[in-house]
VOGU-3710 file (C-alpha; in Angstrom, 3 decimals, decimal comma):
1> xxxxxxxxxx> 31,664/-34,406/8,147  35,497/-34,209/8,159  36,922/-30,649/8,516  38,544/-29,497/5,370  40,485/-26,504/4,194  40,062/-24,331/1,113  43,119/-25,990/-0,419  41,224/-29,276/-0,499  38,192/-28,001/-2,435  39,762/-27,782/-5,909
11> xxxxxxxxxx> 40,085/-23,962/-6,126  42,873/-22,283/-8,143  45,949/-20,944/-6,409  44,919/-17,361/-7,213  41,584/-17,838/-5,531  43,149/-19,516/-2,479  45,581/-16,599/-2,153  42,605/-14,166/-2,195  40,882/-16,235/0,473  43,931/-16,096/2,731
21> xxxxxxxxxx> 44,313/-12,333/2,223  40,656/-11,905/3,220  41,397/-13,684/6,553  39,415/-16,863/6,037  40,893/-20,116/7,088  38,127/-22,870/7,237  35,150/-23,168/4,890  31,565/-23,551/6,242  29,614/-26,742/5,710  27,735/-25,435/2,712
31> xxxxxxxxxx> 31,088/-24,451/1,121  32,684/-27,740/1,821  29,745/-29,552/0,093  29,048/-27,208/-2,819  32,453/-25,964/-4,011  33,957/-29,225/-5,215  30,802/-30,044/-7,176  30,510/-26,551/-8,640  34,093/-26,536/-9,861  33,420/-29,540/-11,919
41> xxxxxxxxxx> 30,560/-27,789/-13,885  27,714/-29,807/-12,542  24,335/-28,235/-11,450  23,928/-27,630/-7,694  20,731/-27,298/-5,638  21,873/-25,755/-2,368  19,474/-25,640/0,609  20,858/-23,896/3,727  19,710/-21,347/6,175  20,787/-17,793/5,890
51> xxxxxxxxxx> 24,225/-16,804/7,216  25,967/-20,005/6,286  28,125/-18,684/3,567  26,097/-19,459/0,522  27,531/-16,415/-1,447  31,104/-17,704/-1,265  30,020/-21,198/-2,208  29,133/-20,010/-5,688  31,442/-17,014/-6,084  34,686/-18,996/-5,451
61> xxxxxxxxxx> 34,104/-21,801/-7,999  32,885/-19,164/-10,552  36,054/-17,278/-10,388  38,063/-20,490/-10,822  36,106/-21,396/-13,935  36,222/-17,986/-15,479  40,002/-17,741/-15,313  40,134/-18,983/-18,930  38,224/-17,333/-21,686  37,466/-13,735/-22,758
71> xxxxxxxxxx> 34,247/-11,733/-22,671  32,626/-10,275/-25,828  30,620/-7,097/-26,173  27,094/-7,312/-24,789  27,545/-11,035/-24,230  28,219/-11,773/-20,504  29,903/-15,136/-19,711  28,039/-15,667/-16,433  24,821/-14,363/-14,813  23,815/-14,065/-11,201
81> xxxxxxxxxx> 20,157/-13,109/-10,342  19,401/-11,627/-6,981  16,086/-10,551/-5,535  17,079/-7,126/-4,034  19,454/-4,356/-4,940  21,278/-4,796/-1,601  21,949/-8,486/-2,109  23,103/-7,864/-5,699  25,522/-5,164/-4,540  26,799/-7,466/-1,825
91> xxxxxxxxxx> 27,522/-10,201/-4,362  29,468/-7,646/-6,402  31,536/-6,854/-3,321  32,357/-10,551/-2,953  33,820/-10,652/-6,449  35,914/-7,590/-5,650  37,286/-9,270/-2,533  37,866/-12,834/-3,914  38,842/-11,763/-7,466  41,543/-9,386/-6,461
101> xxxxxxxxxx> 44,146/-11,514/-8,337  42,052/-11,692/-11,482  41,072/-9,208/-14,229  37,383/-9,955/-14,358  35,030/-7,437/-15,606  31,887/-7,261/-13,312  28,741/-5,303/-14,209  25,912/-4,562/-11,702  22,483/-4,043/-13,283  20,085/-2,776/-10,534
111> xxxxxxxxxx> 17,338/-0,255/-10,410  17,728/3,239/-8,883  20,965/4,150/-10,707  21,698/5,560/-14,123  21,513/3,123/-17,081  24,200/4,941/-19,150  27,117/3,556/-17,098  25,642/0,162/-17,057  25,369/0,260/-20,975  28,907/1,416/-21,352
121> xxxxxxxxxx> 30,137/-1,628/-19,256  27,929/-4,078/-21,322  29,359/-2,563/-24,574  32,940/-3,332/-23,379  31,924/-6,848/-22,464  31,669/-8,333/-18,934  32,644/-11,685/-17,443  30,191/-11,536/-14,585  26,788/-9,952/-14,770  24,938/-9,454/-11,507
131> xxxxxxxxxx> 21,371/-8,206/-11,881  17,924/-8,004/-10,450  15,279/-9,592/-12,844  13,426/-6,408/-13,601  16,424/-4,306/-14,695  17,853/-7,261/-16,698  14,683/-7,668/-18,740  14,555/-3,908/-19,195  18,071/-3,955/-20,841  17,207/-7,049/-22,867
141> xxxxxxxxxx> 13,967/-5,434/-24,180  16,000/-2,437/-25,377  18,488/-4,676/-27,250  21,459/-3,707/-25,057  22,275/-7,194/-23,977  22,471/-10,730/-25,508  22,217/-13,826/-23,247  23,160/-16,606/-25,620  26,832/-16,643/-24,353  26,019/-17,299/-20,612
151> xxxxxxxxxx> 27,792/-20,451/-19,421  26,985/-20,203/-15,640  23,669/-19,145/-14,116  23,260/-18,553/-10,472  19,835/-17,878/-8,792  20,341/-16,733/-5,243  17,648/-16,593/-2,543  15,113/-18,322/-4,824  12,406/-18,467/-2,177  12,713/-14,726/-1,806
161> xxxxxxxxxx> 12,179/-14,417/-5,539  8,973/-16,337/-5,053  7,776/-13,967/-2,246  8,487/-10,897/-4,399  6,690/-12,276/-7,462  9,786/-12,764/-9,690  9,154/-16,350/-10,679  7,600/-15,418/-14,032  10,555/-13,252/-14,780  12,957/-16,078/-13,801
171> xxxxxxxxxx> 11,211/-18,434/-16,206  11,366/-15,868/-18,968  15,155/-15,350/-18,379  15,937/-19,041/-18,197  14,204/-19,603/-21,554  16,492/-16,867/-23,100  19,665/-18,658/-21,980  21,408/-21,475/-23,859  20,282/-24,944/-22,699  23,798/-26,255/-22,179
181> xxxxxxxxxx> 24,838/-24,264/-19,134  25,618/-24,816/-15,484  22,927/-23,698/-13,020  23,562/-23,081/-9,258  20,376/-22,781/-7,432  20,307/-21,597/-3,704  17,344/-21,313/-1,435  16,663/-21,373/2,292  13,231/-23,067/1,938  11,795/-25,369/-0,718
191> xxxxxxxxxx> 8,020/-24,551/-1,266  6,253/-26,413/-4,052  6,718/-23,549/-6,654  10,476/-23,630/-6,156  10,550/-27,407/-6,464  8,747/-27,117/-9,834  11,295/-24,460/-10,951  14,125/-26,745/-10,107  12,735/-29,692/-12,031  12,177/-27,492/-15,023
201> xxxxxxxxxx> 15,527/-25,775/-15,363  18,142/-27,919/-13,582  19,725/-30,975/-15,140  20,478/-33,764/-12,630  21,491/-31,339/-9,872  23,536/-32,382/-6,829  21,292/-31,645/-3,763  23,231/-30,260/-0,943  21,398/-29,658/2,237  23,456/-28,809/5,315
211> xxxxxxxxxx> 20,498/-27,958/7,652  16,740/-28,633/7,912  14,976/-26,086/5,643  13,911/-22,923/7,494  15,592/-23,622/10,791  17,246/-21,013/13,055  20,883/-21,091/13,945  21,773/-22,496/17,344  24,027/-19,578/18,109  20,966/-17,201/18,369
221> xxxxxxxxxx> 19,348/-16,676/21,720  15,664/-16,093/21,042  12,974/-14,655/23,398  9,497/-13,066/23,064  7,630/-10,341/24,979  3,813/-10,307/25,098  1,987/-7,097/24,564  -1,740/-7,742/25,082  -2,726/-4,154/24,310  -1,385/-4,192/20,805
231> xxxxxxxxxx> -1,286/-0,525/20,335  1,744/0,880/18,408  2,729/3,431/21,030  2,758/0,663/23,676  5,017/-1,512/21,377  7,360/1,433/20,895  7,586/1,866/24,594  8,393/-1,829/25,171  10,961/-1,770/22,399  12,778/1,101/24,096
241> xxxxxxxxxx> 12,827/-0,890/27,315  14,165/-3,928/25,519  16,975/-1,919/23,919  17,952/-0,254/27,234  17,945/-3,524/29,152  20,201/-5,314/26,667  23,899/-4,736/25,875  23,158/-3,684/22,335  26,145/-3,008/20,111  24,055/-2,592/17,025
251> xxxxxxxxxx> 20,703/-3,938/16,021  18,263/-4,199/13,239  14,617/-3,577/13,951  12,121/-5,110/11,604  8,606/-3,766/10,800  6,065/-5,246/8,316  5,221/-1,911/6,729  7,244/0,843/5,189  5,250/3,622/6,870  5,772/1,908/10,296
261> xxxxxxxxxx> 9,501/2,079/9,635  9,330/5,801/9,228  7,206/6,310/12,312  9,495/4,112/14,404  12,603/6,026/13,203  11,067/9,335/14,236  10,323/7,864/17,638  13,808/6,522/18,192  15,364/9,779/17,175  13,043/11,678/19,468
271> xxxxxxxxxx> 14,150/9,550/22,458  17,819/10,060/21,855  18,741/6,811/19,977  21,277/6,838/17,125  19,090/5,310/14,346  18,578/5,067/10,594  16,019/3,574/8,321  16,020/1,189/5,330  12,915/0,414/3,237  11,849/0,026/-0,402
281> xxxxxxxxxx> 10,683/3,673/-0,970  14,229/5,010/-0,524  16,345/5,697/-3,508  19,426/3,438/-4,146  21,928/6,054/-3,143  20,278/6,725/0,294  19,922/2,964/0,880  23,592/2,291/0,252  24,744/5,354/2,327  22,629/4,079/5,247
291> xxxxxxxxxx> 24,004/0,526/5,016  27,593/1,927/4,928  26,962/4,008/8,029  25,449/0,977/9,857  28,452/-1,155/8,845  30,977/1,472/9,979  29,128/2,022/13,325  27,943/5,595/12,673  24,392/4,267/13,056  23,710/1,708/15,852
301> xxxxxxxxxx> 20,066/0,958/15,276  18,569/0,241/11,809  14,762/0,299/11,403  14,044/-1,736/8,281  11,341/-3,548/6,280  11,742/-6,996/4,880  13,797/-5,573/2,044  16,816/-5,932/4,422  15,784/-9,311/5,849  17,696/-11,465/3,414
311> xxxxxxxxxx> 21,189/-11,595/2,083  22,723/-8,703/3,928  26,183/-9,737/5,171  26,790/-7,459/8,151  29,035/-9,763/10,216  28,809/-8,235/13,651  25,046/-7,507/14,326  24,591/-8,171/18,031  20,716/-7,990/18,177  17,666/-8,284/16,028
321> xxxxxxxxxx> 14,284/-6,977/17,273  11,002/-7,769/15,618  8,769/-4,755/16,223  6,143/-6,599/14,154  6,007/-10,414/14,056  6,327/-11,389/10,375  3,187/-12,619/8,589  5,011/-15,670/7,284  6,969/-17,954/9,530  9,762/-18,395/6,999
331> xxxxxxxxxx> 10,507/-14,647/7,117  11,227/-15,064/10,891  14,212/-17,299/9,987  15,562/-14,840/7,583  15,077/-11,870/9,801  16,852/-13,225/12,826  19,536/-14,658/10,547  21,001/-11,097/10,340  22,668/-11,927/13,771  24,700/-14,899/14,896
341> xxxxxxxxxx> 26,421/-15,188/11,578  29,542/-17,327/10,845  29,428/-18,976/14,259  29,068/-15,758/16,269  26,565/-15,398/19,038  23,471/-13,227/18,646  20,227/-12,203/20,262  16,751/-12,018/18,756  13,800/-10,603/20,609  10,200/-10,242/19,248
351> xxxxxxxxxx> 7,150/-8,359/20,402  3,989/-10,466/20,206  0,491/-8,994/20,296  -2,808/-10,854/20,734  -3,312/-10,686/16,996  0,118/-12,420/16,440  -0,515/-15,476/18,545  -1,617/-17,612/15,657  1,547/-16,742/13,599  3,584/-17,281/16,763
361> xxxxxxxxxx> 2,455/-20,961/16,917  3,877/-21,467/13,451  7,115/-19,828/14,446  7,392/-21,979/17,504  7,173/-25,107/15,297  10,203/-23,804/13,286  12,200/-23,084/16,434  11,644/-26,644/17,561  11,649/-25,785/21,297  9,582/-24,045/23,915
371> xxxxxxxxxx> 9,616/-20,329/23,519  11,246/-18,087/26,240  9,083/-15,175/27,346  10,201/-11,931/28,887  7,784/-10,935/31,516  4,241/-12,306/31,732  3,484/-14,948/28,985  0,067/-15,075/27,198  -2,513/-17,254/28,927  -4,379/-20,206/27,477
381> xxxxxxxxxx> -7,440/-17,938/27,057  -5,293/-15,532/25,029  -4,446/-18,293/22,644  -7,971/-19,507/22,528  -9,149/-15,901/21,578  -6,333/-15,527/18,951  -7,887/-14,216/15,695  -11,153/-13,272/17,358  -9,920/-9,901/18,705  -10,763/-6,705/16,974
391> xxxxxxxxxx> -8,573/-3,731/17,525  -10,396/-0,374/17,709  -12,678/1,650/19,855  -15,098/-0,560/21,823  -13,656/-3,775/20,438  -12,359/-6,689/22,408  -8,820/-5,742/21,700  -9,221/-2,067/22,543  -7,338/-0,549/25,375  -9,002/-0,339/28,848
401> xxxxxxxxxx> -11,473/2,453/29,156  -12,315/2,665/25,485  -15,933/1,754/26,161  -16,331/4,566/28,615  -14,708/6,925/26,075  -17,131/5,893/23,265  -20,127/6,347/25,532  -21,378/2,772/25,375  -21,135/1,295/28,837  -22,525/-2,069/30,049
411> xxxxxxxxxx> -25,465/-0,184/31,695  -26,625/0,929/28,264  -27,360/-2,618/27,210  -30,908/-3,901/27,196  -31,933/-7,265/28,498  -31,831/-8,697/24,905  -28,112/-7,747/24,640  -28,603/-4,874/22,218  -27,597/-1,302/22,924  -30,433/1,003/23,642
421> xxxxxxxxxx> -29,887/3,878/21,158  -30,084/7,268/22,711  -32,895/9,162/20,913  -32,393/12,908/20,677  -34,949/15,205/22,068  -37,882/15,924/19,942  -37,679/12,508/18,073  -39,770/10,364/20,469  -43,263/9,213/19,637  -44,851/11,631/21,992
431> xxxxxxxxxx> -42,696/14,602/20,888  -42,471/13,723/17,218  -44,907/16,446/16,286  -43,027/18,827/18,493  -39,804/18,136/16,678  -41,431/18,698/13,264  -43,867/21,534/13,847  -41,875/23,596/16,361  -42,531/24,970/19,858  -45,959/24,987/21,581
441> xxxxxxxxxx> -46,178/28,797/21,281  -45,993/28,380/17,461  -48,692/25,763/17,441  -50,918/28,055/19,565  -50,551/30,916/17,116  -51,418/28,675/14,223  -54,533/27,403/16,027  -55,595/30,933/16,759  -55,270/32,050/13,208  -58,735/32,482/11,474
451> xxxxxxxxxx> -59,403/30,518/8,385  -58,682/32,165/5,118  -61,397/34,247/3,494  -63,123/35,385/6,784  -61,527/38,856/6,686  -60,635/38,793/10,335  -57,055/39,502/11,376  -55,489/37,423/14,132  -54,291/39,051/17,337  -50,479/39,537/17,174
461> xxxxxxxxxx> -48,651/39,421/20,481  -45,394/41,189/21,329  -43,291/38,087/20,749  -45,063/36,897/17,752  -44,038/37,529/14,081  -46,457/39,435/11,880  -48,257/37,209/9,335  -47,203/37,269/5,745  -49,003/39,838/3,617  -51,121/38,446/0,885
471> xxxxxxxxxx> -49,845/39,083/-2,714  -51,217/42,149/-4,385  -53,966/41,803/-6,823  -53,094/41,859/-10,378  -49,949/39,635/-9,984  -51,420/36,535/-11,380  -52,982/35,121/-8,136  -56,627/35,154/-7,148  -57,996/35,271/-3,660  -59,784/32,226/-2,559
481> xxxxxxxxxx> -62,986/34,130/-1,494  -63,446/35,884/-4,828  -66,164/34,474/-7,111  -64,916/33,500/-10,567  -65,821/35,946/-13,298  -67,316/34,590/-16,506  -64,616/33,745/-18,955  -63,882/36,463/-21,366  -61,908/36,270/-24,554  -58,242/36,931/-23,733
491> xxxxxxxxxx> -56,693/40,143/-24,834  -53,187/40,205/-26,178  -50,557/40,902/-23,475  -48,589/44,025/-23,706  -45,440/42,844/-22,034  -45,138/39,628/-23,957  -42,960/39,521/-27,027  -45,060/39,763/-30,111  -45,117/37,255/-32,861  -42,971/37,678/-35,957
501> xxxxxxxxxx> -44,107/40,425/-38,267  -45,652/42,671/-35,576  -44,283/45,756/-33,948  -42,637/45,322/-30,533  -44,121/47,881/-28,012  -41,867/50,237/-26,210  -41,978/49,341/-22,527  -38,793/50,903/-21,381  -40,429/54,205/-20,538  -42,751/52,444/-18,035
511> xxxxxxxxxx> -39,782/50,895/-16,350  -37,803/54,155/-16,027  -40,604/56,483/-14,868  -41,080/56,839/-11,112  -44,813/56,992/-11,381  -45,939/54,830/-14,238  -49,236/55,543/-15,898  -51,933/52,854/-15,941  -51,696/50,550/-18,971  -54,063/51,657/-21,760
521> xxxxxxxxxx> -57,079/49,568/-22,512  -56,631/46,985/-25,233  -58,067/48,073/-28,603  -60,911/46,106/-29,914  -59,847/43,280/-32,065  -60,312/44,096/-35,721  -62,900/42,116/-37,498  -61,920/39,149/-39,545  -63,631/37,418/-42,373  -65,636/34,182/-41,828
531> xxxxxxxxxx> -62,834/31,941/-43,295  -60,281/33,243/-40,743  -62,643/32,707/-37,843  -63,423/29,202/-38,944  -59,787/28,372/-39,366  -58,897/29,655/-35,994  -61,806/27,975/-34,167  -61,016/24,721/-35,903  -57,272/24,867/-34,934  -57,939/26,069/-31,390
541> xxxxxxxxxx> -59,991/22,905/-30,709  -56,823/20,757/-31,132  -54,519/22,907/-29,011  -54,504/22,775/-25,180  -55,697/25,795/-23,392  -52,269/26,693/-21,808  -50,658/26,755/-25,389  -53,298/28,903/-26,989  -52,253/32,346/-28,215  -54,413/35,061/-29,597
551> xxxxxxxxx> -54,736/35,096/-33,288  -52,681/37,469/-35,441  -54,661/40,655/-36,169  -55,905/40,983/-39,738  -55,301/44,360/-41,421  -58,278/46,120/-42,772  -58,420/47,086/-46,444  -58,101/50,783/-45,614  -55,084/50,528/-43,273
//
């Protein structure tokens, strides 16, 4: 492709003056191919690896086309959708830099900041609206914005939108826009879902592909270090050695999880490194402050999750370290693309554990060349066992000596291959009764005890406990050796609450006296007539014995 200048791309004189003031002389390949098409108003499908200047390839033609016209309240003239807050803020900075000679109103709709200032800007009318999908739909649902006046739509980092689950939101937003519009669609990779989205919302786009999808830049020196142990503390130690052995001006260190970012930051600060952190749980103000410190050099190491993997334009990042190898091979391309930008040289080093060897194979296909290892590379057996290792105590991926710590050595295995479980004392077949019934002395005492009802008292030794005293008579329990007395008619109980209509006896005096008197004998039951006796006997035959109660006494005629 013939080398061109910005003057040959059809940009307006004001835009060319801003480019010259920014210090740019020659456009990148994606800019040479995309800008002339975008200036004409045609749809563009741009496929290029990260760090190739995709942002300027749509910002510059947009400014040229927006020179004529005027914005109306709550009706933006153009819309740019970005997957992350950082990328959206970076696009806004590009409009400030390249639109210095224009009076364009730019609004940034992102989460983590107050909505009141955003609403005030929308009420005044904006030429360029830069937003994340969630915050844009939030404003639209509240009736604060109308999208029927959008002439230019830009979807940046579309594959990242797919990874973050924004494709349904993108489809909803596109259906709210007027059908006659220009759409600029940029992505580093083209998975099937993105291809379907392109065929649905782009009209005869110009496909511009300056590099094979998901390829790494040739200016980046890549290497890997094998950590067979896989423990996090071992990886942190290896990372410190890698940082000290390299001439690191500044570096971004990527982790897969947000909690690992916090742990890694604490470790780096503890060992005297000048470091900061960037992850999704931070509020927007803290994230922007951390990025500004990293750009200015106040922070030399930035521990980050994949929220910082794409779109961040920090021109002079010398190194990228992968503390965790990414789960998806495409993310590896975006991570290491933070270095070696705009033709500069960069270095990318990654720590590979035994669990990462399967993902490493996919990454090696993207690299397209044999990987360079720092130190001892993994063996063929390590690759064969990839995915079979289990990290943890006693597992195949555990650190040496873990089996000794867990108490399961090879000598504890039986011939059949199973571990012989250690049975606690008192639980074997011979000692099962010992474990349940107690010591032999206690069994001897129980054997020496005479059977109940003989009247004999067992001999109690000095170390033996006295036997339990039998319950006193009269407390509702009969001795086993007593003969049963003939059943007598039950007398009414004194302590039981009487039936309704009778007088409750005063039993408080017996409770308060120190020496209570014996209870008086029950008075003979007054005679009842024949009809009452017949009724009681007939009713008592249908009531169980434990529910039977003495009949109500019948008053005599003279009482």
